[in-house]
Steps between C-alpha positions, in 0.01 A plus 500: 500500500752640745525160670604341169766766446619451856524123459684552172742739670562245776562231238746724314682580826541125560647460151735793563608348834603183314713705259801717575304815428471757782172484688242770431306704751131411470226766501748787468340844523678707238300823505457673837212714372297200378420157641660332200715198566703269281434128541878442514781752504877521493552861612878482452440449125190720478332185365146378567287203399123510470297183461172560324234272644178402331625548146292208368189553712442872445650593834561851631812556290320432171179696560502860371533686832754256642707513183492880501603511868790266425609723212503801731703310763754362251543834324561671833756234592688543171502879541657445843777291343368149573531207261178299523479141379148363450406133513195276491456199727576275202834677452582437866402132476694424181822674609494799265458742790802363687714503184405863434567605861840328495591671172386841627686469830816390317481787253414764758758377750771514231398852406529608863840329546366225722576130468294266287376160603527163331204269471 
């Protein structure tokens, strides 16, 4: 289901481009000792977005081993100081993902004395 997650990430990037939100870095490798990557990342805010593909069709992220691997990845990211937002494709399509990203970027940019954006 990686292709679905990738298409969802591309769709979310297009939504972000149409907003005033800073653009993320796609496929950001956050752990040099592992091959783990975030679907989207704003390194300046230590913020990442993961889009879980196949949630309704028993894709990799919802099967036991895939779910466990994701837990390991997300726990490692949090222990390294990352804030990880998780979305489904439906959340990307209906705008909830963009709204959450905008809110997170605004909150984290204010806490690091950076400017906020207006939508």
